[in-house]
C-alpha positions as CSV (number, residue, x, y, z in Angstrom):
1,S,0.0,0.1,-0.1
2,V,1.0,3.7,-0.2
3,A,1.4,3.8,3.5
4,Q,3.6,0.9,3.6
5,W,5.9,2.2,0.8
6,R,6.1,5.6,2.7
7,N,7.0,3.7,5.9
8,I,9.7,1.9,4.1
9,A,11.2,5.1,2.4
10,R,11.1,7.0,5.9
11,T,12.8,4.1,7.6
12,L,15.6,3.9,4.9
13,V,16.1,7.7,5.0
14,H,16.3,7.4,8.9
15,Q,18.7,4.7,8.7
16,R,20.8,6.8,6.2
17,L,20.5,4.1,3.5
18,L,18.7,6.6,1.2
19,N,19.2,10.4,0.8
20,E,16.3,12.8,0.3
21,T,16.7,16.0,-1.7
22,Q,15.6,19.2,0.0
23,D,15.0,21.4,-3.1
24,G,11.2,21.8,-3.1
25,Y,10.2,18.3,-4.4
26,P,11.7,15.6,-2.4
27,V,13.5,12.9,-4.4
28,L,15.0,9.8,-2.9
29,L,18.6,9.0,-4.0
30,L,20.8,6.0,-3.5
31,N,24.0,6.5,-1.6
32,R,27.2,4.3,-0.8
33,D,25.2,2.5,2.1
34,S,22.3,1.9,-0.3
35,W,24.5,0.0,-2.7
36,A,25.9,-2.1,0.2
37,V,22.4,-3.1,1.0
38,L,21.6,-3.9,-2.6
39,R,24.7,-6.0,-2.9
40,G,23.7,-7.9,0.3
41,E,26.8,-6.7,2.3
42,R,24.7,-4.9,4.9
43,P,21.4,-6.0,6.4
44,F,18.4,-3.6,7.2
45,S,15.0,-4.0,8.6
46,V,11.7,-2.2,8.4
47,V,9.0,-2.4,11.1
48,E,5.6,-3.0,9.6
49,L,2.9,-0.5,10.3
50,P,0.1,-1.8,12.3
51,G,-2.9,-1.8,9.9
52,K,-6.4,-3.2,9.3
53,V,-6.6,-7.0,9.0
54,R,-7.9,-7.8,5.7
55,T,-10.7,-10.3,5.4
56,H,-11.8,-11.9,2.3
57,D,-15.4,-12.7,1.5
58,T,-15.7,-16.5,1.2
59,A,-19.2,-16.5,-0.3
60,P,-18.5,-17.3,-3.9
61,S,-21.8,-16.0,-5.3
62,G,-21.3,-12.4,-4.0
63,K,-17.8,-12.4,-5.3
64,D,-18.9,-13.7,-8.7
65,H,-21.4,-11.0,-8.9
66,A,-19.0,-8.2,-8.0
67,D,-16.5,-9.6,-10.4
68,S,-19.0,-9.9,-13.2
69,L,-20.2,-6.3,-12.6
70,F,-16.5,-5.1,-12.4
71,D,-15.9,-6.8,-15.7
72,Q,-19.0,-5.0,-17.3
73,L,-17.8,-1.6,-15.9
74,R,-14.3,-2.2,-17.4
75,G,-15.9,-3.0,-20.7
76,L,-17.9,0.2,-20.7
77,R,-14.8,2.2,-19.6
78,K,-12.8,0.6,-22.5
79,R,-15.6,1.6,-25.1
80,I,-15.7,5.1,-23.7
81,A,-11.8,5.4,-23.7
82,Q,-11.6,4.2,-27.3
83,Q,-14.2,6.7,-28.4
84,S,-12.4,9.4,-26.6
85,G,-8.9,8.4,-27.8
86,V,-7.6,8.2,-24.2
87,P,-6.2,5.3,-22.0
88,P,-9.0,3.7,-19.9
89,Y,-7.5,4.8,-16.7
90,V,-8.2,8.4,-17.7
91,I,-11.9,7.6,-17.6
92,F,-11.8,5.8,-14.2
93,H,-9.1,3.6,-12.4
94,D,-9.7,0.0,-11.5
95,A,-10.0,0.9,-7.9
96,T,-12.9,3.2,-8.7
97,L,-14.5,0.6,-10.7
98,R,-14.1,-1.9,-8.0
99,A,-15.7,0.6,-5.6
100,M,-18.6,1.1,-7.9
101,A,-19.0,-2.8,-8.1
102,A,-19.1,-2.9,-4.3
103,A,-21.3,0.1,-3.8
104,R,-23.6,-0.4,-6.8
105,P,-24.8,3.2,-7.0
106,V,-28.1,3.4,-8.8
107,S,-28.5,7.3,-8.6
108,L,-26.2,10.2,-9.5
109,T,-26.2,11.2,-5.9
110,E,-25.0,7.7,-4.8
111,F,-22.6,7.6,-7.7
112,A,-21.0,10.9,-6.6
113,Q,-20.2,9.3,-3.3
114,V,-17.8,6.7,-4.9
115,G,-14.1,7.6,-4.4
116,G,-12.6,8.7,-7.6
117,V,-15.8,10.3,-9.1
118,G,-15.5,14.0,-9.1
119,Q,-18.2,16.4,-10.5
120,S,-16.7,16.4,-14.1
121,K,-16.6,12.6,-14.4
122,L,-20.1,12.4,-12.6
123,A,-21.5,14.6,-15.4
124,K,-19.7,12.9,-18.3
125,Y,-20.1,9.3,-17.3
126,G,-22.4,8.9,-14.4
127,A,-25.5,8.1,-16.4
128,S,-23.7,5.5,-18.6
129,F,-22.1,3.6,-15.6
130,I,-25.3,3.7,-13.6
131,E,-27.2,2.1,-16.4
132,V,-24.7,-0.7,-16.4
133,I,-25.1,-1.2,-12.8
134,R,-28.9,-1.2,-13.0
135,A,-28.8,-3.7,-15.8
136,H,-26.6,-5.9,-13.8
137,A,-28.7,-5.7,-10.8
138,A,-31.9,-6.5,-12.8
139,M,-30.1,-9.6,-14.3
140,T,-28.8,-10.7,-10.9
141,D,-32.1,-10.4,-9.3
142,A,-33.7,-12.3,-12.1
143,T,-31.4,-15.3,-11.5
């Protein structure tokens, strides 16, 4: 995760195994000690941050439905991206599509609450994605 990488970087800087520039935008740089670690000549350790314990849904039917909806949302994203001549992630990132598949918003108000959906994307794409979510819900309810 981002937090884990930040923890690793902070630890390596603190242990003087990386240098950090101080000229406005911090950049991490390797130093002599960094190379010793990379060559296996010097050990290092990083304490893992306490975090949430991840649990996985073991109910296959719920996961299958979420995966199915995610795949449909990816398909819509791909079509929109091709029509717009942009990479799919410009429309929405996978994490946003997964959040949509989990939340299953059926109104613009609910859609706006999904992380990664701003006002511009809500206006441009909201109705299309909600249509796919509603169709998927109707298909799922019918089975």
